[in-house]
C-alpha positions as CSV (number, residue, x, y, z in Angstrom):
1,M,116.1,153.8,163.2
2,F,115.8,153.1,159.4
3,L,117.4,149.7,160.0
4,G,114.9,148.9,162.7
5,I,112.0,149.7,160.4
6,C,113.5,147.5,157.6
7,K,114.0,144.6,160.1
8,A,110.4,145.0,161.3
9,T,109.1,145.0,157.7
10,I,111.1,141.9,156.8
11,Y,110.0,140.2,159.9
12,T,106.3,141.0,159.2
13,R,106.6,139.8,155.6
14,A,108.3,136.6,156.8
15,L,105.4,136.0,159.2
16,D,102.9,136.7,156.3
17,C,104.7,134.1,154.2
18,V,104.7,131.5,156.9
19,A,101.0,132.1,157.6
20,L,100.2,131.8,153.8
21,Y,102.3,128.7,153.6
22,N,100.5,127.1,156.6
23,K,97.1,128.1,155.2
24,H,98.0,126.4,151.9
25,L,99.0,123.3,153.7
26,C,95.7,123.2,155.7
27,M,93.5,123.8,152.7
28,K,92.3,120.6,151.1
29,E,92.3,121.6,147.5
30,V,90.5,119.3,145.2
31,I,92.0,119.0,141.7
32,I,89.2,119.2,139.2
33,N,89.5,117.4,135.8
34,K,87.8,120.0,133.7
35,V,88.3,117.8,130.6
36,A,86.4,114.9,132.1
37,E,83.6,117.2,133.2
38,S,83.3,119.0,129.8
39,G,81.2,116.3,128.2
40,L,83.6,115.9,125.3
41,I,83.6,112.5,123.6
42,T,86.9,111.5,122.0
43,I,86.9,109.2,119.0
44,D,90.3,107.7,118.2
45,L,90.4,106.6,114.6
46,E,93.4,104.4,115.3
47,E,90.9,102.0,116.7
48,Y,89.4,101.6,113.2
49,Y,92.7,100.7,111.6
50,P,92.9,97.1,110.2
51,K,94.3,94.9,113.0
52,A,94.9,91.8,110.8
53,V,97.9,91.3,108.5
54,I,97.6,93.1,105.1
55,K,98.7,91.2,102.0
56,I,98.7,92.1,98.3
57,F,97.7,89.7,95.6
58,D,99.5,90.9,92.4
59,L,98.2,89.5,89.1
60,K,101.5,90.4,87.5
61,E,102.8,87.0,88.7
62,Y,100.2,85.2,86.5
63,L,100.7,87.0,83.2
64,F,102.3,85.4,80.2
65,M,105.3,87.5,79.2
66,G,104.2,90.0,81.9
67,M,101.4,91.3,79.6
68,I,98.8,88.7,78.7
69,L,96.4,86.7,80.9
70,K,95.9,83.3,79.5
71,E,92.6,81.9,80.9
72,K,93.5,78.2,81.0
73,D,96.9,78.8,82.6
74,F,95.5,81.3,85.0
75,R,92.7,79.0,86.2
76,A,95.2,76.1,86.6
77,A,97.5,78.3,88.7
78,L,94.7,79.5,91.0
79,Q,93.5,75.9,91.5
80,T,97.0,74.8,92.7
81,K,97.6,77.9,94.9
82,D,97.6,77.5,98.7
83,W,94.9,80.0,99.7
84,E,95.4,79.4,103.4
85,E,98.3,81.9,103.4
86,Y,95.5,84.5,103.2
87,K,93.5,83.2,106.1
88,D,92.2,86.0,108.3
89,T,94.1,88.7,106.4
90,Y,93.1,91.8,104.5
91,V,93.9,91.3,100.9
92,G,94.3,94.0,98.2
93,V,94.1,92.6,94.6
94,T,96.0,94.5,92.0
95,C,98.1,94.3,88.9
96,S,101.3,96.3,89.1
97,T,101.9,96.2,85.3
98,D,100.0,98.0,82.6
99,A,98.3,94.8,81.3
100,I,94.7,94.8,80.5
101,I,93.0,92.4,82.9
102,P,89.4,91.2,82.2
103,A,86.9,91.8,85.0
104,W,86.2,88.1,85.3
105,A,89.8,87.5,86.5
106,Y,89.2,89.7,89.5
107,M,86.0,87.9,90.2
108,L,87.8,84.5,90.0
109,I,90.4,85.7,92.4
110,A,87.7,86.9,94.8
111,S,86.0,83.6,94.7
112,Y,89.2,81.9,95.9
113,L,90.1,84.5,98.5
114,Q,86.7,85.1,100.1
115,P,86.5,81.9,102.1
116,A,89.9,82.5,103.7
117,A,90.5,86.3,103.8
118,K,88.9,88.7,106.3
119,E,88.4,91.3,103.6
120,V,89.1,91.4,99.8
121,V,89.5,94.8,98.1
122,F,90.5,95.9,94.6
123,G,93.6,98.0,94.9
124,D,97.0,98.5,96.6
125,E,97.6,98.7,100.3
126,K,96.6,102.3,100.6
127,T,93.3,101.6,98.9
128,L,92.7,98.6,101.1
129,I,93.3,100.6,104.3
130,N,91.0,103.4,103.1
131,T,88.3,100.9,102.2
132,V,88.5,99.2,105.6
133,F,88.3,102.6,107.4
134,I,85.3,103.6,105.4
135,K,83.5,100.3,106.1
136,R,84.2,100.4,109.8
137,I,83.2,104.1,110.2
138,A,80.0,103.3,108.3
139,L,79.0,101.0,111.2
140,I,79.0,104.0,113.6
141,N,75.5,105.0,114.5
142,G,75.5,108.8,114.2
143,Q,72.4,109.0,116.4
144,D,74.5,107.8,119.3
145,Y,76.2,111.2,119.1
146,T,73.2,113.4,118.9
147,D,73.9,116.9,120.4
148,K,77.3,115.7,121.7
149,R,80.6,117.6,121.5
150,V,83.0,115.3,119.7
151,I,86.8,115.4,119.3
152,I,88.4,113.4,116.6
153,K,91.8,112.5,118.0
154,G,94.7,113.5,115.9
155,C,98.4,112.5,116.0
156,G,99.0,109.0,117.2
157,D,101.1,106.0,116.7
158,V,99.4,104.9,113.4
159,Q,99.1,106.9,110.2
160,V,95.4,107.5,109.8
161,P,94.5,108.3,106.2
162,E,92.7,111.6,105.4
163,T,89.9,109.4,104.0
164,A,89.0,108.4,107.6
165,Y,88.8,112.0,108.8
166,L,86.6,113.0,105.9
167,E,84.3,110.0,106.4
168,I,83.9,110.4,110.2
169,T,83.1,114.1,109.8
170,S,80.5,113.4,107.1
171,R,79.0,110.6,109.2
172,L,78.7,112.6,112.4
173,R,77.9,116.2,111.2
174,P,74.1,115.7,110.9
175,Y,73.9,114.7,114.5
176,V,76.6,116.3,116.7
177,K,76.6,119.7,118.5
178,S,80.3,120.2,117.5
179,I,83.2,118.4,115.9
180,M,86.8,119.2,116.8
181,Y,90.2,117.8,115.7
182,G,93.1,117.2,118.1
183,E,93.1,116.7,121.9
184,A,90.8,118.1,124.6
185,C,93.6,120.5,125.7
186,S,94.4,121.7,122.2
187,N,92.0,121.3,119.4
188,V,90.9,122.8,116.1
189,P,87.1,123.6,115.8
190,V,85.8,121.9,112.6
191,F,82.0,122.2,112.9
192,K,79.6,123.8,115.4
193,K,75.8,123.6,115.1
194,K,74.1,126.9,115.1
């Protein structure tokens, strides 16, 4: 008798499972993309990274004995230099030695680089990248993000400098409803308007 009850229970449960399985197959479930419907706007700072080649113009190569800038020799060297190698590039102008360089020397270099280069910046590669980020982010119209929920994308293929995160937050904070860092599925709240 006990065995008969067990068989009946197993049979009933099996029928319940089949019914549930069939019901699941018949249901037309719609997968809802909650992230897309959330109204979040993602800003990927990698898009603001300099796309052109980055070059460094080091004044060290033009110093007499690695320490002294002779105006006449310097001017002559700049006149004979092929500036086309800097065409459409981002150029950082620096001096990698401890020489004292007069301000006019940087001005003279800029006057040669400007017609060819995309951007000329004082400093090394890191400074150049930071400067380009700041200039590009400055072009963002914060009013376009008024009362929006914004995620600043983190972790990507390109190393985005901290300067860019600081700049985008400062740029958007007066306008947005909220700022988050990361991805829509996993983010860190940074700012929320009260």
